N, C-alpha and C positions, 0 to 999 in steps of 0.2 A: 312643969316640964319633966318629961320622963328621963330616965338615965340614958336611953338611946339618943334622945334629942340633945341631951347635954353633951354627949360624945360628938354629935354632929356639929354643935357650936364649937367644940374644941378643935374639930377638924378645920373649920374655917379660920379660927384664930391661929392655929399652927401654921397654916399655909401663908396667911398674911404676915405673921412674925418672921418666918424664914425668908419670904420675899423681901421684906424691909432690911433683913440682914445681908441681902445681896446674893442669895443662892439662886442657881438657874431656875427659871420658871417651870419648864416642863418637868425637870427632875423633882422639883419641890412638889408639884401637883401629884405626880405619880407616886413618889416615895412616901409622902405623908398619908396619902389615901390608902396605900397598901398597909402601912403601919397601923393606922386607925382601924382598918377592916380586920386585921389580925387580932387587935386588942378587943374589938367589939365581939368577934367570934369567941375569943377565949372567955369573955365575961358573959357570954350568953345573950348579948344584946343585938346580935346580927348574924344571919346565916351567910357564911362566906360563899355558899353556893351561888349567890347573886353575881359573883364575879365571872361566872360562866357566860354571862351576857356580854362580857367585855370584847372578846374576839369578833362576834358578829357586828358589834357597834363599830369597831375599827374597820371592818370590811365595808360597812355602810358608808363610813366617812370617805374611804379611799375610792369608792365607786360612785360617789355623788357627782352627777353631771355638772351641777352648778359650781362646785368647788374646783372643777377642772379649769374654770376661767381664771383662777388666781394666778398660776404661773404664767399664763399668757398675758394677762394685764401687767404683771410685773416685768415681763420681758419687753413689752411695748414701752413702758416708761423708762426702763434702764437703757434700752437701745437709743431712745431719743436723747437721753442725757449723755451717754458715752460718745455719741457721734457729734456732740457739740452743737446740736440743732438749737438747744436752749440759749446758748451764747449768741448765736446769730439772731434769734428772736429779740433778745434784749438790746443788742446793738441797733437793730433796725427800728424797734419801738423807741429807743432813746433818740434817734434822729428825728422820729416823727413828732414826739411830744417834748423832747428835752429842751427846746428853746423857750418853753413856757415855764413860769414859776411853778414848782411842784411837778413838772412834767416827767422828770426821771422817776419820782416816786410812783406816779401813775403808770409809767411803763413797767416798773417792777411788779405792781399789783396785777396788771394785765398778763404779763409773761408768767408770773407766779401762778395765776389762775389756770393758765393752760398747762403749765408743768405739773401743778397739783392734780389736775384732772388726769394727766397721763401717768403719773407715778403712783398716786394713791396711798403712799406711805409717808407719814409725817416726818419721821427722823431723816429719811433719805431726802425728802423735799427741802427740809431746813438746811441741811448741809449743802445741797446743790445750789439753792437760791442764794445762800449767804456767801459762798465762795465766788459766785458769779457777780453779785450785785453790790455787796458792801464796799469793797475797795473802790468801785466806780462812784458810788454815792458820796463817800468821804472825800475822794479826790476832787469832786465838784462842789465841795463846801456844805454838804448837808449836815444838819445837826445829828450827832451820833445817836441821840435818843430817838429821834424820828426815824432814822435809818434802821436801827435795830428793831423798833416796834413794827415798822412796815414789813420787814422781812419775816419776823416771827408770826405776825397775823396772816400774812399771805401764805406761808408754808402750812399753817394749820388748816387751810382750806382743803387740804388733802383728806380731811376727815369727812367732809360733807359734799364735795363736788363729785358727781358721777363722771366717769365710771370708777370711783374709788374702791380700792380693795376692801377697806373697812365696811363699806356698804354691802358688798357682796357677802361677806361673812355674817354681817348683822342680819341681812335678809334671810339667810339660811337658818340661823338660830331662831329668829322671830317666826319664821314659817312653821318650824317644829313646835314652838310654844303656842302659836295661834291655833294649830290643829289640835294640840293637846287640850287647850282651853275649850274649844268647841265640843270635843268629845266629853269633857267634863260637864258640859251643859246638857248633854244628851243629844247633840247634833251628830248623827252618824254619817252624814255626807258633808264633811267640813270643807269650807272654802280654803284656798291657799293664798299665800303672800309670795309674790314673785320678786326677783331681783329688779325687774323692770318697774314694778310698783314703787319700790323704794328709791330707785333712780329718779323716777318722775317726781316723787314726793320731795326729794332733796334739791331738785333743780331750782325752784323759785326761792327757797330759803338761802341756798348757796349764792345765787346771783344777787339776792338782796343784800347779803353781807358784803359782797364785792362792791356793790353800789354805795353802801354806807362807808366802806373804807375809802373809796374814791372821793366821796363828798367830804370826808374828814380831811384828806390831803389837800383838797382845793381850799377848804376853809383855813387850814394852817398856812397855806401859801399866801392867802389874802391878809390874815391877821399878823403873821410873823414871816414876812417874805425872806428875811435873812436865814431862816432855818431850812429853806428849800429853794435855793437860787436856781435860776435858769442856766442851762449849759451854754457855753459859747456857740454862736452859730457856726455850723459846718458848711460843707459844700452845698450849693443850692440844689433843691430837689429837681431832678430832671427825669428824662425817660429811662435812663439807666437805673436810677434809684427806684422808680416805680416798678421796673421789672424785677429788681432785686427784692423789693418789698413783697411783691406777689409770690416770688419763689420761696422766700423765707417764711412768710406768714400763711399763705393760702394752703400749702400742703399739710402742715401740722394741724391747722384748724379743720381742714377738710377731713383728715383722718379721724379726729375726735368726734366731729359731727356725724360721720358715717357710722362709727362704732356705737355712739350713744343713740343716734336716730334709729338705727336698725333694731335696737333693743326696745326703745320706747314705742315704735310703730308696730312692733310685733313681727318684723320681717326676719329676725334671727333671734336665737336664744343667746343668753349672755356668753356661753362658751363659744358659739359660732362667731359672735361679734368680737370676742377677745382674740380669736384666731385671726380674723381679718385685721385687727389692730396690730397684732404681732408681725404679720406679713407686711403690712403697710409701713410699720416702723423700720423693718429691715430694708425695704425698698428705698425709703427716704435716706437711710444711712448709706446705702450703696450709691445713691445718686450724689451724695456728698463726697464719698470716697473716690468715685470715678465719674466726674461731672459729664464727660463726653461719651460715656458708655450708653448704648441703646438698651441695655438689659432691663433696667427699671421701667422706662417708658413702655417697652414691649410687654412686660408683665402686667403693668397697670392697664394698658389698652386691651389686652387679651382678657383680663379679669372683667373689665367693664362690658366687653362684648359678650362674655359668657353669661353675665347677669341679665343682659337684655335678651339673649337667646333663650334663657331659662323660661321666660314668659311665653314663648311661642312653641317650644317643642318639649316632648317628654325626655328628660335627661337621665332616666334610670338606666342602669346597666342592661344592655340587650335590647333596649327599645329601638324601634325603627327611626331613621332620620338622625342618628347620633353622630354621623361623620363630621359635620361642621363643629359640633361640640368637642369631639375628640381632638381635632386640630387645634382648637383654642386651648384645651387642657394641656396639650403638648407644648404650646407656646408659653403658657403660664409656668409650666414645670421648668422649661429651658431658661426662661428669664429669671425665675427665682433661684435656680441653681447658680447661674452666673452672678447674680446679685449677692448671694450668700458667700460666694468665693471672694468677691470684691470686699465685702464686709470683713471676712476673715483676714484677708491680706492687710487690711487697714488696722487690724488689731481690735476692732469693735466687738466682734462676735465672742471671742474667748472671754473678755471681761464681762460681757452681758450675760453669758451662760453661767459664769461663776457666781455673779451676784444674784441672778434669778434662782439658781439652785440653792444658794445659801438662805435667801429670804423665804423661799417656798418650804424648805426643810424646817426652818424655824417655826413657821406658822403651823405646819401639820404636826410637828412634834408637840407643840403646845396644845393643839386641838386633841391629840390622843391623850395627853396627860389630863386635860380638862374633862374628857369623856370618862376617864376612870374616877376622877374626883366627883363628878355629877352622879355616877352610879353608886358610889359609896355613900354620898350624902343622902340620896334618896333611900338607900337601903337602911339607913339609920332613922328614917322618918323626918329628915330635915325639911323636905318639901312641905309636909303638913305643918311643921312649925312655922315656916315662912308664911304659909297661907293664913294661919290663925293670926299671926302677928300683924300682917298687912290688913286683913279683913277687920280686925278689931280697932284699927286706928281711927281717931276722930276725923271727920271730913270725908269719909267714904273713899271713892276712887281717887279724888283729887288729893286727899291727904296721903294716901298710900304712894301715889306717883311722886309727890313732893319728897317724901322720905327716901324713896329709891333714888331720885335725882340727886339729892344731897349726898347720899352714900356713894353713888357713882362718881360724883364730882370729887369727893375726898380720895377715892381709890385711884382716880386719874393722876394723882400726884406720884403714886408709887408703883402703879401697874400700867402696862402697855394696853392700848385699846384692844388688841387681839386677846389679851388675857382677860380683860373685863367682859368682852363679848362671849368668850368661851366658858367663863366661870360664873359670872353674875347673871347674865341674861337668861340662861336656861333655868335658873333657880327662881327669879322674880317675875319673868315675863308671863309664864302660864297663869300665875296668880292675878297679875294686873289685867291681862286680856280676858280673864273670866268675869271681871267686873263690868257693870253696865256702862256703855258710852265710851269705852276706850277703843280708839281706832288703832290698828296695828301699824299702819304707815305713819300716823302722827306720833305714836310712841317711839318708833324707830328713829324718826328725824329728831325728836326731842333728845333722845339718847346720844345721837351723833353730835348735835350742836353742843350739848352739855359736855361731852368728852372733849370736844374741840376747845371749849372755854377753859376747862381745867388743865388742858395740855399746856397752856401758856400763862396760867395765873401765877403770879409771884406768891410765895418764894420757891415753890417746889415743882412748878410746871416743867415737864420733861423738855419741852421746846426750848426753854431758857438755857438748859444745860447743853443741849445740842448746839445752840447758837453760841454759847460761851466758848465751846471747844474749837470753833472754826473762825470766830470773829477776829479781825485785826487787833493789834495791841491798843490802838486808839479808842476802842470801844471797851469800856469797863463793865463790870457786873451791874453797877449802879445805873449806867446808861441803859442797859437792857431792861432792868426791872422797871425803871421810870418810863421808858419808851413804850412798854406794852400796856400800861395802865389805860390809856384812852381806848385802845383796841379791845381790851377786856371789857370795858364799859359798853362798847358798841355791841359786843357779842352777848352780854347780859341783857341788854335792851332787846336784841333780836330773840333771845330765848323767852323773855316775858311776852313779847308780841306773839310768838309762836304758841305760847300757852293759851293766850286769850283769843287768838285768831287761828284755830287749827286748820281752817280752809287753806291757809298758805301752803300747807303740806299735802292736804288731801284733795284739793281741787283738780290739779293736773292729772293724777292717776285716775280719778273718776271720769274726767273728760276724755281721756284716751281709751278707757274701757267701754264707754257708752257708744 
């Protein structure tokens, strides 16, 4: 190992040490990188002129069309949470399944699956689901261990269920690594990895995890019925309940299906679909804030008509026959303006914008710090060190991927998924993807499921700490740790199955592209 590579190792150790000590992630990444770069330049181990590439890289990050989807997806999820739509979902699902043993747990998993898909950020999803569901489950006699485990496992689905924010960022980083790996092989017309590919790859593994969770809850209800009792029967289901069920359930599910389906089928880019999701969430919130107002239905109807009209006329500016389209666009604008005013008056918009701005700023500041870290690491020859280390491992590509997975699993205890994606993936992914037989979609889904598992693995899984912070006093730390063990075992089984059956992640993207 050369002196420059030794300094690269010191850079990584310094960042990890300060992160464990509790220093802010973005400042740690940037500060340690600058300090090591100055030390390397002073020692003659690195040309500090390499930092001239930093401003263009920041410009590339901020103008990346794919990353524009991040604030829009966050806005969609936070708006659905702040407008209490998730609470309505749980109440309605509880009435639907609650009279069965384990039915409330099943309702929590199904509602959590929808909420995880909408929010896409584990910490926010844990807090939201826990605050809504844990008091209800305890009040109806659920075992605290089962209740805590169900909430923790359901919340971590935000790592793997599209359109998760984590998958958008992971797709962007893997695409860069995939193209770099192909150029390294001498392929000068490289293929690309899109967000839609990773969404499609995550769909079957994510739904498989949901099915396994549901099967486990049903099994527990059969073997230990006292741990998940049925709720007392409520009012009989009638036409009013059916209408309420349709209103509460169909709209959020329809929004998620439209957003995800438009990406998977190639009708819209992730950014366009995220914009539709943000507008749709605002309209749903407006409908809740002012149930009798025609603004939201007017906007939705005009949008649907506009989409149909798009198939028959040229809607470019100045094209002939644009008059009907202009009228519909005016109706959409009017309806959306009124809907946003209603959301503002209800207090939803201010909270949503504040949270969206906060989370988006956090993600991009970390990304900028990670960009500087990656630049300095490569300037010290760290990428070549990683390449030699992984290439020389026994077992070839399988051995290298296993070591990386173990390292990412351990880092998941102390680092956020965003930090791992921005720091670790750019270093190891180009090396792994250069090896024979490594599919980028499969590798991405393996990383996502791996991080999901480490996120709730005792004793240091971040999900456990999020849950401990908002859990009622009746739920102890022991309840949380014991309760998540069966779900961790389920996720480990899913990870092993995904390792030996990669088609679970690769079949749907290939089917959609053929």
